[in-house]
C-alpha positions in Angstrom: -7.8 2.1 -5.6 -8.7 -1.1 -3.7 -7.4 -3.3 -6.6 -4.1 -1.3 -6.7 -3.7 -1.6 -2.9 -4.3 -5.4 -3.1 -1.8 -5.8 -5.9 0.8 -3.7 -4.1 0.2 -5.8 -1.0 0.7 -9.1 -2.9 3.9 -7.9 -4.5 5.4 -6.2 -1.5 4.4 -9.0 0.9 6.6 -11.4 -1.0 9.7 -9.6 0.0 8.9 -7.8 3.3 6.7 -8.6 6.3 3.6 -6.4 6.4 4.8 -5.0 9.8 7.9 -3.6 8.1 5.9 -2.1 5.4 3.6 -0.5 7.9 6.5 0.9 9.8 8.1 2.3 6.6 4.7 3.9 5.6 4.2 5.5 9.0 7.8 6.8 9.0 7.2 8.3 5.5 4.0 10.0 6.6 5.8 11.5 9.6 8.6 12.7 7.4 6.1 14.5 5.2 4.2 15.9 8.2 7.3 17.1 10.0 9.0 18.6 6.9 9.6 22.3 7.1 7.7 22.7 3.8 4.4 21.9 5.6 4.2 25.5 6.7 3.1 26.3 3.2 -0.4 25.4 2.2 0.1 23.0 -0.7 2.9 20.8 0.8 0.9 20.7 4.1 -2.2 19.5 2.2 -0.2 16.8 0.4 1.3 15.6 3.7 -2.1 15.5 5.3 -3.7 13.8 2.3 -0.9 11.2 2.4 -1.5 10.6 6.2 -5.3 10.3 5.5 -4.8 7.7 2.8 -2.4 5.7 5.0 -4.9 5.6 7.9 -7.7 4.7 5.5 -5.7 1.7 4.2 -4.8 0.7 7.7 -8.5 0.8 8.7 -9.4 -1.3 5.6 -6.9 -3.9 6.8 -8.3 -3.9 10.3 -11.8 -4.4 9.1 -11.1 -7.3 6.8 -12.7 -10.6 7.8 -9.3 -12.3 7.7 -7.6 -9.8 10.0 -5.9 -11.9 12.7 -6.0 -9.1 15.4 -8.0 -9.6 18.6 -11.3 -7.8 18.8 -10.2 -5.3 21.5 -7.1 -4.3 19.4 -9.3 -3.9 16.3 -11.6 -1.6 18.4 -8.7 0.5 19.7 -7.1 0.8 16.3 -10.4 1.8 14.8 -10.8 4.6 17.4 -7.3 5.8 16.8 -7.7 5.6 13.0 -11.0 7.5 13.0 -9.4 10.2 15.1 -6.3 10.4 12.8 -8.4 10.6 9.7 -10.8 13.2 11.2 -7.9 15.3 12.5 -6.1 15.1 9.1 -9.3 16.3 7.4 -9.7 19.2 9.8 -6.1 20.2 9.6 -6.2 20.4 5.8 -8.3 23.6 5.9 -7.0 25.1 9.1 -3.8 25.8 11.0 -4.2 23.0 13.4 -0.7 21.8 14.6 0.5 18.6 13.0 2.4 17.4 16.1 -0.6 15.2 17.4 -0.6 13.3 14.1 3.1 12.9 14.2 2.9 11.6 17.8 0.2 9.1 17.0 2.1 7.8 14.0 5.3 7.5 16.1 3.4 5.6 18.8 2.3 3.2 16.1 5.9 2.9 14.9 7.1 2.2 18.4 4.4 -0.4 19.0 5.0 -2.2 15.8 8.8 -2.1 16.4 8.4 -3.4 19.9 6.1 -6.2 18.7 8.7 -7.1 16.0 11.5 -7.3 18.7 9.3 -9.5 20.9 8.6 -11.8 17.9 12.3 -12.0 17.1 13.1 -12.8 20.8 10.3 -15.5 20.8 11.7 -16.9 17.5 15.2 -17.1 19.1 13.8 -18.9 22.1 11.9 -21.3 20.0 15.0 -22.0 17.9 17.1 -22.6 21.0 14.4 -25.0 22.3 14.3 -26.8 18.9 18.1 -27.2 19.2 17.7 -28.9 22.6 18.6 -26.0 24.8 16.6 -25.5 27.9 16.1 -21.8 27.8 14.6 -21.3 31.3 17.4 -23.4 32.9 20.0 -21.5 30.9 18.6 -18.2 32.1 18.6 -19.4 35.8 22.2 -20.6 35.4 23.3 -17.3 33.9 21.6 -15.5 36.8 23.3 -17.7 39.3 26.7 -17.1 37.7 26.1 -13.4 38.0 25.1 -13.6 41.7 27.5 -16.2 42.8 
């Protein structure tokens, strides 16, 4: 399993940033968890199993020695990941609602998407600076034009 995940990561990483892959995987898990078919036992177990595998892979990535995340973020993600995996396991053999898992996954999607937007904005600012534009001055001038 680990070998397959590494091979997938190598191949998929060449075409998409890992953040985009994580967002797509979390959205897919949410689709499975929120599907009307999850009221039946077998599709529910498959959706929960998929969510469990996803969080397991995310936790493996967080605990890699080359993971660039700050220690506090690693700790927080580990706490959330452990809860998500535990809840997924418990929900497989009970009628626990799936909404808490969907909400956690959505929070992760929102966080990753916001981070992507900030990165894009920073890249745009860096590009403007490289082209010789003074970004703070341009912002002040734009604000002055709106006020005055």
